[in-house]
matplotlib code that plots the C-alpha trace (Angstrom):
import matplotlib.pyplot as plt

x = [-5.3, -6.4, -4.3, -3.0, -0.1, -1.4, 1.6, 3.0, 5.0, 8.1, 9.8, 13.6, 15.5, 17.5, 18.7, 18.0, 15.3, 11.6, 10.9, 13.3, 12.0, 8.5, 10.1, 11.2, 8.7, 8.2, 9.1, 12.5, 12.8, 14.0, 12.2, 12.7, 15.2, 15.2, 13.3, 9.6, 9.5, 12.8, 13.5, 16.9, 17.4, 19.9, 21.1, 24.6, 25.9, 26.3, 22.6, 21.6, 23.5, 22.0, 18.7, 17.4, 18.2, 16.5, 13.3, 13.6, 14.1, 11.1, 8.8, 10.2, 11.1, 7.7, 6.4, 3.6, 0.3, -1.1, 1.8, 2.8, 6.2, 7.8, 8.4, 9.2, 7.1, 9.8, 13.5, 15.9, 19.3, 20.9, 23.7, 25.1, 24.3, 27.9, 26.9, 24.0, 25.1, 23.1, 23.3, 20.7, 18.7, 16.5, 15.5, 11.8, 11.5, 14.1, 13.8, 16.4, 16.4, 18.8, 19.5, 21.2, 21.0, 20.8, 17.6, 14.8, 11.7, 11.0, 9.0, 8.2, 7.7, 7.0, 8.4, 6.9, 8.7, 11.6, 14.7, 12.5, 9.1, 6.7, 9.4, 8.4, 10.6, 10.2, 12.5, 12.6, 14.5, 15.0, 17.0, 18.2, 18.2, 15.3, 13.2, 13.8, 13.1, 9.5, 8.9, 9.4, 7.1, 4.3, 4.2, 4.8, 1.3, 2.0, 5.7, 4.4, 1.1, 3.3, 5.6, 3.0, 0.7, 3.6, 4.3, 0.7, 0.1, 3.6, 1.9, -1.4, 0.5, 2.3, -0.4, -3.0, -0.3, -0.8, -4.1, -5.5, -8.2, -10.4, -10.6, -11.3, -14.2, -15.7, -15.7, -17.3, -19.9, -20.4, -20.1, -20.4, -16.6, -12.8, -9.8, -6.6, -4.8, -1.4, -0.4, -0.1, -3.2, -6.3, -9.7, -9.8, -13.4, -16.6, -19.9, -22.6, -21.6, -18.4, -15.2, -11.7, -8.8, -5.0, -1.6, 0.3, 4.3, 6.2, 6.6, 4.0, 0.4, -1.6, -5.2, -8.4, -12.0, -14.2, -17.9, -21.0, -24.1, -27.2, -26.6, -29.2, -27.5, -24.5, -23.7, -22.4, -19.2, -18.5, -15.2, -17.7, -19.7, -16.8, -15.3, -18.6, -19.3, -15.9, -15.7, -19.1, -18.0, -14.7, -16.0, -18.3, -16.2, -12.0, -11.2, -8.1, -5.6, -7.0, -10.6, -12.6, -10.3, -11.1, -9.8, -11.0, -9.7, -7.4, -8.9, -5.9, -4.3, -5.2, -7.3, -7.4, -10.2, -10.4, -12.9, -12.0, -13.1, -12.5, -13.2, -16.0, -17.5, -18.0, -15.4, -13.5, -10.1, -9.8, -6.3, -5.0, -4.0, -5.7, -5.3, -6.9, -8.9, -7.5, -4.2, -1.1, -1.2, -1.5, -0.4, -1.8, -4.7, -6.2, -9.9, -11.4, -15.8, -17.3, -21.0, -21.9, -24.9, -26.1, -26.5, -27.6, -25.0, -21.8, -18.7, -15.8, -12.3, -10.5, -6.5, -4.2, -0.9, 1.0, 4.8, 5.8, 9.1, 9.4, 8.9, 5.2, 5.2, 5.2, 3.3, 0.6, 1.3, 1.1, -2.6, -3.4, -2.4, -4.9, -7.7, -7.0, -6.9, -11.0, -12.8, -16.7, -18.5, -21.9, -24.1, -26.8]
y = [-6.2, -7.1, -5.5, -9.1, -7.8, -5.7, -3.0, -1.4, 1.9, 1.3, 4.0, 4.1, 3.6, 6.7, 6.3, 3.4, 5.4, 5.2, 9.0, 9.9, 7.3, 9.0, 12.1, 10.5, 12.1, 11.1, 14.9, 14.2, 11.2, 11.9, 11.5, 8.4, 7.8, 5.4, 4.7, 3.8, 0.1, -0.6, -2.7, -2.9, -6.4, -7.2, -10.4, -12.8, -12.6, -16.6, -17.1, -14.6, -16.3, -19.7, -21.5, -18.9, -16.0, -17.9, -18.2, -14.6, -13.5, -15.8, -13.8, -10.1, -10.6, -12.1, -10.7, -7.7, -8.8, -6.7, -5.4, -5.3, -6.3, -8.4, -6.2, -7.4, -6.5, -5.0, -4.1, -5.7, -4.1, -6.5, -5.8, -7.7, -6.7, -5.4, -2.9, -1.8, 1.9, 5.1, 5.5, 2.8, 3.1, 5.7, 3.9, 3.3, -0.5, -2.6, -6.5, -8.1, -11.9, -13.4, -17.3, -18.6, -21.8, -18.9, -17.8, -19.2, -19.0, -18.8, -15.4, -12.5, -9.0, -5.6, -2.3, 0.8, 4.0, 2.3, 4.8, 7.1, 8.4, 6.2, 3.6, 0.3, -2.5, -6.2, -8.8, -12.3, -14.9, -18.6, -21.4, -23.3, -22.3, -25.0, -23.0, -19.6, -21.1, -22.3, -19.0, -17.1, -19.3, -20.0, -16.0, -14.9, -12.9, -11.2, -10.0, -8.7, -6.9, -5.4, -3.5, -2.9, -1.2, 1.0, 2.0, 3.0, 4.8, 6.5, 8.1, 8.9, 11.0, 13.1, 13.3, 14.6, 17.6, 18.6, 18.0, 19.4, 21.5, 21.6, 17.7, 17.5, 19.6, 18.5, 14.7, 15.8, 17.6, 15.2, 11.8, 12.3, 11.0, 12.4, 11.4, 13.3, 13.5, 15.6, 18.5, 17.9, 16.3, 18.4, 17.4, 16.5, 15.6, 15.9, 14.3, 13.3, 10.2, 10.3, 12.3, 12.0, 13.3, 12.8, 14.1, 14.4, 15.0, 14.9, 11.1, 9.8, 9.6, 8.9, 9.2, 8.0, 7.3, 7.9, 6.9, 5.5, 3.7, 2.1, -1.1, -3.6, -7.2, -9.1, -9.6, -6.0, -7.2, -10.2, -9.9, -9.9, -7.2, -4.9, -5.2, -4.8, -1.5, -0.2, -0.7, 1.1, 4.3, 4.4, 4.2, 7.1, 9.2, 8.6, 9.3, 8.3, 10.8, 9.6, 10.1, 7.3, 5.8, 5.2, 3.8, 0.0, -3.0, -5.7, -8.8, -10.8, -10.2, -12.0, -9.8, -10.7, -10.1, -10.6, -10.0, -8.1, -5.3, -1.8, 0.1, -2.2, -2.1, -5.2, -4.8, -6.3, -5.6, -5.9, -5.9, -5.9, -3.7, -1.2, -0.3, 2.3, 0.7, 2.3, 3.2, 1.6, 2.8, 0.8, 0.0, -1.1, -0.5, -1.5, -1.1, -0.9, -1.4, -1.5, -1.5, 2.1, 0.1, 3.5, 5.1, 2.0, 2.5, 0.9, 3.3, 2.3, 4.0, 2.9, 3.7, 3.6, 4.4, 5.2, 5.4, 3.0, 1.1, 1.9, 0.1, 1.3, -0.4, 3.1, 5.1, 2.6, 2.2, 6.3, 6.1, 2.8, 5.0, 7.6, 5.2, 4.3, 7.9, 7.5, 8.9, 9.0, 12.1, 11.5, 14.1, 15.3]
z = [3.3, 7.0, 9.5, 10.7, 13.0, 16.3, 16.6, 19.8, 20.5, 22.4, 24.7, 23.9, 27.0, 27.2, 31.0, 33.3, 35.2, 34.3, 34.5, 32.0, 29.8, 30.1, 29.4, 25.9, 23.0, 19.8, 18.6, 19.8, 17.2, 14.0, 10.8, 8.8, 6.0, 3.0, -0.1, -0.1, -0.7, 0.7, 3.7, 5.8, 6.4, 9.4, 9.1, 9.3, 5.7, 5.9, 6.7, 3.7, 1.3, 2.4, 2.9, 5.2, 2.9, 0.2, 2.1, 3.1, -0.5, -1.5, 1.3, 0.5, -3.3, -4.2, -7.3, -6.8, -8.4, -11.3, -12.9, -16.5, -15.6, -13.0, -9.7, -6.0, -3.1, -1.6, -2.2, 0.4, 1.6, 3.2, 6.3, 8.8, 12.9, 13.0, 10.1, 12.0, 12.8, 13.4, 9.6, 9.1, 12.4, 11.0, 7.8, 7.5, 7.6, 9.4, 9.7, 12.4, 11.9, 14.8, 14.7, 18.0, 20.2, 23.0, 21.9, 24.3, 22.3, 18.4, 18.1, 15.8, 17.7, 16.4, 17.8, 16.0, 16.1, 17.7, 16.2, 14.1, 13.7, 11.6, 11.3, 11.0, 13.0, 13.2, 14.9, 14.3, 16.6, 15.9, 17.6, 14.3, 10.6, 10.3, 13.0, 11.4, 7.7, 9.2, 10.7, 7.7, 5.9, 8.2, 8.6, 5.3, 4.8, 8.2, 7.4, 4.3, 5.6, 8.4, 6.3, 3.4, 6.0, 7.6, 4.1, 3.5, 6.9, 6.2, 3.0, 4.7, 7.5, 4.8, 2.4, 5.3, 6.1, 2.0, 0.7, -2.2, -0.8, -3.9, -4.0, -0.6, -0.2, -4.0, -2.3, 0.8, -0.9, -3.2, -1.5, 2.0, 2.3, 1.8, 0.4, 0.9, -2.3, -1.9, -3.9, -7.6, -8.1, -9.9, -11.1, -14.5, -15.1, -13.1, -13.8, -11.8, -9.6, -11.4, -10.3, -12.2, -10.5, -12.0, -11.5, -14.6, -15.5, -18.8, -18.1, -15.7, -15.3, -12.0, -11.5, -10.0, -10.8, -8.0, -8.7, -7.4, -8.2, -6.4, -4.7, -6.4, -5.4, -4.3, -7.8, -7.7, -6.2, -8.5, -11.0, -14.0, -12.8, -11.5, -14.6, -16.9, -14.7, -15.1, -18.6, -19.3, -17.3, -18.8, -22.3, -21.4, -19.8, -20.3, -24.0, -25.3, -27.1, -30.8, -31.9, -31.2, -28.4, -24.9, -21.6, -21.0, -19.3, -20.5, -20.6, -22.0, -18.4, -15.3, -13.4, -9.6, -7.2, -3.6, -0.5, 2.4, 5.0, 3.9, 6.9, 8.4, 4.8, 2.7, -0.3, -3.2, -4.7, -8.1, -9.8, -13.8, -16.7, -18.5, -21.9, -24.5, -27.3, -30.6, -29.1, -27.4, -24.0, -20.9, -17.4, -14.1, -12.0, -8.5, -8.3, -4.6, -4.8, -1.2, 0.1, 1.5, 3.3, 5.0, 1.7, -0.2, -2.7, -4.3, -4.2, -6.3, -6.0, -9.2, -9.6, -12.5, -13.3, -17.0, -16.8, -19.9, -19.7, -15.9, -12.6, -11.4, -7.9, -5.9, -8.1, -7.5, -4.0, -3.6, -5.2, -2.7, 0.3, -1.0, -1.3, 2.3, 3.5, 3.1, 5.9, 6.0, 6.6, 8.7, 7.7, 10.5]

ax = plt.figure().add_subplot(projection="3d")
ax.plot(x, y, z, "-o")
ax.set_aspect("equal")
plt.show()
């Protein structure tokens, strides 16, 4: 997803003097609180229960694509401005909505790390309910992107402090790039130009397939070709629990495919469901396929989640953050 909103760092004014503001450092701020994917929304109760609230919910509670059951993009924790105490000020994501005739200009502003480290804070001001609804509707993608990228960057910072060195070095050696897999992930299978990394618990499975192949034409980035290559490699390297079973793509479920820039590389993102042919396992996947022009190759990072009968949004968001921890290694 493109970084649509440019964020800024605001120094907290703890005294009236400018010099004391300069002394306020990030290290003095508390760490963020709250659950991943949760946004504290500060809004008047009457507004929240009316048409403004309906529009807001349509933005933040829109359905995340590519999941087997409906899950919202974010979870809303609504409070009034009078309830906005120190208990909420350290929350990871805060959205402040104000409607007043005293507002001079309808606008959206962001202030990263206003009250806590890595915090995402957005304020939306409008002169009337109608103006607020218009702001929310016209800037839906920007609002979603801001908080989504905030969650991603927050996770990446945590992951980089505790990477699995074996995976880090293996990718660096094999592929000339690194990914920050946090503790719990292990190498499941290694083949030429194919690496399978996963984290297994008694109830969940999260994994990623990292594979490369020669770039031949632009057709490599069509949805059909991405799925065709995916199915070919999963059939070959990812067996299911029963003899003769293997992972594949669920073709009877909508598969989304969009073009974007991935660290300045031409890329496509594909989302859908995976299944195990010959068994009843399945779940969501997200595939990022991009062109490594310097090495004339296609690089694929294909992540999946298995967590039957439970929400999967945050497990998939974790893997997405790992993919965005991508760092190219330029060898001399």
